[in-house]
N, C-alpha and C positions, 0 to 999 in steps of 0.2 A: 341173321344178326346174332352176334355172339351173346352169350348170357350176360357178361359184364356190361355190354352196351345197353341191353334191355334194362338192366337195373338202373343205369344212369338216367335213361329216358324217363323211367317211372318216378325216380326220385325228383327229377327236374319238374315233371308235371305236378307232383305233390306239393313242391315248394310254391309253384305258381298258383296252384289252387288255394293254398293257405294265404298267400299274399292277397289274392283277390277277395277271399273271405274276410281277411282282416280289414281290407280297404272298405268293403261294403259295410262291415260292422261298424267301422270307425265313422263312416258317413252318417250312420243312423244315431250313434251314441255320442258323437263329438260335442264337447261343451261349447256354448255360444261364445263368440269372441268377447273378450273383456270390455266392459263399458268404461270409457274414460271418465275418471272422476276429476272434476275441476276443483282447484283450491278455493276455500271460502273467500269472498271478496274482502279486501283489506278494510279494516275499521276506519270509518270516516269520523273524525272528531267534530265537535261543534265548531261553528265559526270562531275565528280568532278573537273577535270582540267579546263573545260570550265566555270564552275561557279566561280572558283577561279580567273580565268583571267578576268572575267566580271567586277570585282570591281577595276581594275587597270586603271589609267589614266597616260600615260607616255609621256614625251617630246622626241623630236628628235633633239638634239642639232646640229646646223649647217647644217641640211638637207635642201636641196632646190629642190630635185627631188625624185620621188618615187622609183627610182632604187637603192637608197642608201641602203647599208646592214642593217642600223638601221631600216628602214621601213620593210624590209623583216623579220627581227627578231621579231619586234613588232607584225606583222600580223601572224607570225608563232605561237607565244605565244598565240595569240587570245585576246589581250587586249580589254577592254571595251571602251577605249577612248584615244585620243591623246591630247597633249598640244602644241599649236603653239606658239613658242618663237620668239622673234624679229630676231634671227639668221635664222629663216625659211622664213622670209618675205623680198623679194627683190623688188617685184612689185605686184600690185593687180592681174595681170593676172597670174604671176608665182605662187603665193601662192594659188590662186583658183584652178589652175591645180594640184598642189601638193595635196591639200585636196581632190579633186575629185578622183584622182588616188588612194589615200590611202583608201578612202571609197569604191571604186570599188573593191579593192583587199582584203577587209576584209570579213571574214566569217560571221560577225554579224554586225548589225547596230552600229555605233560608236557615242559617244559623242565627239564633236570636240570643245575644249576649248581654251581660250587664256587669257592673262592678258592685258586688255585695260581699265585701270582706268581713263585715261586722266592725263596729266602732266608727271612726270618723269617715271612713270610705264606705258609704252605705247608700246606694242609689234608691233602694226600696225602703228607706227609713219611714216614709209615710205609711207604708203597709206593715212593716215588721216592728216598728217602734224603735226606741233607743236601745242600742245593743252594746255589749262590752267589747273592748278592743281585743285583738288577738293576744296581746301580752297579758291582759287580765284573764282571758279564757285559760291560757296555759298555766297561769299562776294559781288560779282559784278553783279550777274544775278538773276532775279526773278525765281521762281520755274518753271514757264512755259517755260522759255528759257533753263533752265537746262535739262528739259525733252526733248525739241526739239534738243538740242545738243546731248543728249544720243541717240535719235532716229536716227540722222544722223550717229553717230558712229556705232550704231547697224546695220544700212543699209549697211555700208562698210564691217562689219564683216560677215553679212549674204551673201553678194555677194561672199565672199571668202569661204563660206561653214562652217563658224563657227556658232555653235548653243548655246554655253555657254560662257558667259564672266564672269571671276572671278572678279567681281566688282558688286556693289560698296563697298568701304571701309566704314564700319559702326563704326569704332573706333573713340574715342574722343581724340583729341590732339590739343593744341594750342602752342606747343613748337617750337623749331627751325625747319625751313622748311625742312632742310635736314636730320632730324632725321629718325629713322627707319619708323615711321608712319608720323610724321610731317605734311607737307602740302598735304599728301595723304588723310588726314581726312578733312571732311567738316567743322568741328567745334568742340570745346570742350564743347559746349552747347548741351545737349542731344536732345532737341526739334529741334534745327537747323540741327544737324547731321541727325536726323531721317527724317525730311521733305526732305532734299536734297538727301539723299540716296534713298528714295522712288521715288523721281522725276527721278533720274538717272535710277533706275531699271524699272520704268514705261516706260521711253523712249526706253530702250532696248526691252521691251515687245512689244511696238508699231512696232518695226522693226522685230519682230519674233525671238528675241534672248533671251534666258533665262539668269537670273542673279544669282550671288552668293554673299550673304552678308558675309563679313569677317572683322576681324579675331576673332570669338567667343571664349570666352566671353568678348573680348575687349583687344586690344594690346597696346592701347595708354599709359597706365601707366608704362609699362615695361621699366626699366632703360637701358636694354641692347638690342642687336640685335640678334634675334633668328636665323638669317642666320649664325651667327658666333659661337654661343654656348648657353649655358643655361642662361636663364633670368627668374626672378620671380616677381610676384605681390603679395603683402601681404594684400591687401584690404579685408575687411570682405565681406561676401555674401550680407549682408544688404546694405553696401556701393555700391557694384557693382550693386545691384538691382535698386538703385535710380539714377545711372549714366550710367556706361558703357553698361549695359544690355538693357537700354531703346530703343535705335535704333533697336537692334536685335529683341526685343519683338514686336515692332511696325511692322517691316518687316515680321515677322512670321505671325502676324495677317492679314497682307495685302496679304499673299499668296506667299511669296518668295519661289521659288522651291528648292534652294540649299543654304546651309550654310557651310562656311569653318571654321574649328577649328584651333586655333593658336597653336604654339609650345611653348607657355609661360606656366611656372608653376604657379599655383594659390594656395596659402596656404589654402584658404577657401574650396578648392576642394580636390585635391590630391597634397600635397606639394612636393612629389618626382616624379611626373609625369607631363609632359606637357598636356594641355587640349586635344590635338589631340590623346593622348593615355590614357586618364582618363575616366573610366566609369562614374564617378560622373559628369563630364562635359557634356557627352552625355545625361545623365539622366536629367540634368538641362535644356538642349536644348529641349528635348522631353516634359518636364513638361510645357513648354510654349505653347504646342500644335503643335509643328513642326512635320510634317509627310512627309517631303521631303527628299532629299538626303543630308546626312552629309558627307563632304569631308575633308580630312586632307590638311594642307599645305604640301609642298613638303617634303617628309621624308628624302631627301638628305641634308636638311639644318642642320647646326651644332648642333642645340638644340636637334635634334633627331638622325641624322646620326652618329654623333660622340659618342653618348652614347649607342646606341643599334645596329646600322646598319640598312640598309633599309629593308632587308628581315624579321628580327625579329620584327622591328617596324611595318611592315605591319600586321603581326599576332596580335600584341598587339592592333593596332588601330581597326581592324575589331572586335576583341573580346570585345573591350571597347564600340563599337557602331558605328564605321565608316561604311558608305556604299560605299565609294570610297576612294582609297588611291592614292595620287598624287606623282609621281616622275618625275623630269625633265630629267631623263636619261633612255632611253629605254634599255640600256645595262644591267640593273638590273631587268628587267621585268620578265625574266624566273625564277630568284632566288626568287622574290617576290611571283610569282604564286606557285612555288613548295613548298615554306615555308608554304603557306596556306594549300595546299593539305596535307602535312605531319602533320601539326598541327591538322587537322580534323581527320586524320587516327590514330593519337596517342591519341586523346581525349583531346588535349589542347585547341581546338577551337570547339565550338558547330557548328555542321553542319547546324542546324536551323538558327543560327546567320548569317552564310555565305550565306545561301539561301535568307534570308531577304535582305541582302546587294546586292546580285546579282540580285534579283528581282527589287529592286529600280533602280539600275543602268541600267538594261535592259529596264525598262519602260522609264527612262529618255532619253535613246537613241532611243526610238520609236520602240523597239523590242517586242517580245512575252515573257513577264515575266513568264507566265504560263508554256510555253515550256522550259524555262531555269530553273526555280526554283519552279514550282508548286505553285506560288503565283501571285496575281494580285493587286499590290499596287495602291492606289489612290493618286497620287502625286498632290500637290497644284500647281496652276498656277497664276502668277501675271499678270492677263489679264487687258488690258486697259478698261476703262468704255465703255459701248456699244455706238456705233456711233461716237467714237472719234478717232483721230489719234494722234495729238500732242496738243490737246486742253488744257483747264484749268486743272491743276493738283490738285486734292483734297489732303488734308492732309492725311497721313496714319492713319489707325485706331490706337487709343491708348488703353493702358490697364492699369490695376492697378499696383502699384509698388510691387516688390518682398519684402516679409516681413522679411525673415530671412535667 
């Protein structure tokens, strides 16, 4: 055999030996086959009835003890919150016991709300005594004292188990004291109203009670009483933007967690719908950066209840953008819940919209929003400045004026 042929044979054998060695080595050191990882199971929300009930806040008119049939009915429906009215408050000890019993009997964490504005709208007057109106507070006390007054009010509410006060009134009004808004307003001047509303909200926060700015986008101009029937505001959006909307915008920027929408019709939004049922009103509120809970005024009031009824108004409100629907009568809670369920089943209400509302309400109550509606909303908090209790009250953040 020639020398070149021998070289080729040797080289071939070397290659084969290396291949075999590599194969043997690979069999010993080869990584195990990859384990197939399965995606996590999809989130399963709570039953539709539970999600529908989560967005309801209902009153218990005249109830003073938890064995009342109205309490049994509200808890059976599974409402997301209750509203404490002045007829529920006989003493500090009695109302605290009532709220504690209702909470203990609920299948879900509850939002417990009340109307303690100070002045003539004072659900807890038996507990806190006679208090000055918002107009008097703004006129007679510096902001630091307004905040301290609200802190003391909030402390009384907190001891009773209340965690949401449907105050402050952010409307502008300097008309007759006894008008629908009247002296419930701090001032007709946007800056004064804004500063005092913020001070009141900050005082409540100091006591661990959340606040709700009302009645968006401003009730002060309305010539009539929405408790009784339809009333309208004809101001342009530009006009509202430089006046009525200013306190709400400032409170949103400051982290107000809840905003209540009025039952007033606004020709600049939806002339045939009150703000509480108007998609454009909720869009306007969200365009300000609000990411908290939007709640209606009570749908039993004449401006809504007499035109649509509470059950249909509930569907309209949630469809428009409400996260919570208030009724002062637990007797209609089942109809309200069932109307929402039927609307989703029939395709008249987006299930996604209901889930968004249920998640926000559940989060507000301190519950598990993910377990309820497969969402985890990040709600704003109007927290006191670090290291302060009722100290100096800074002015609320201001924003630019709405242009059109």
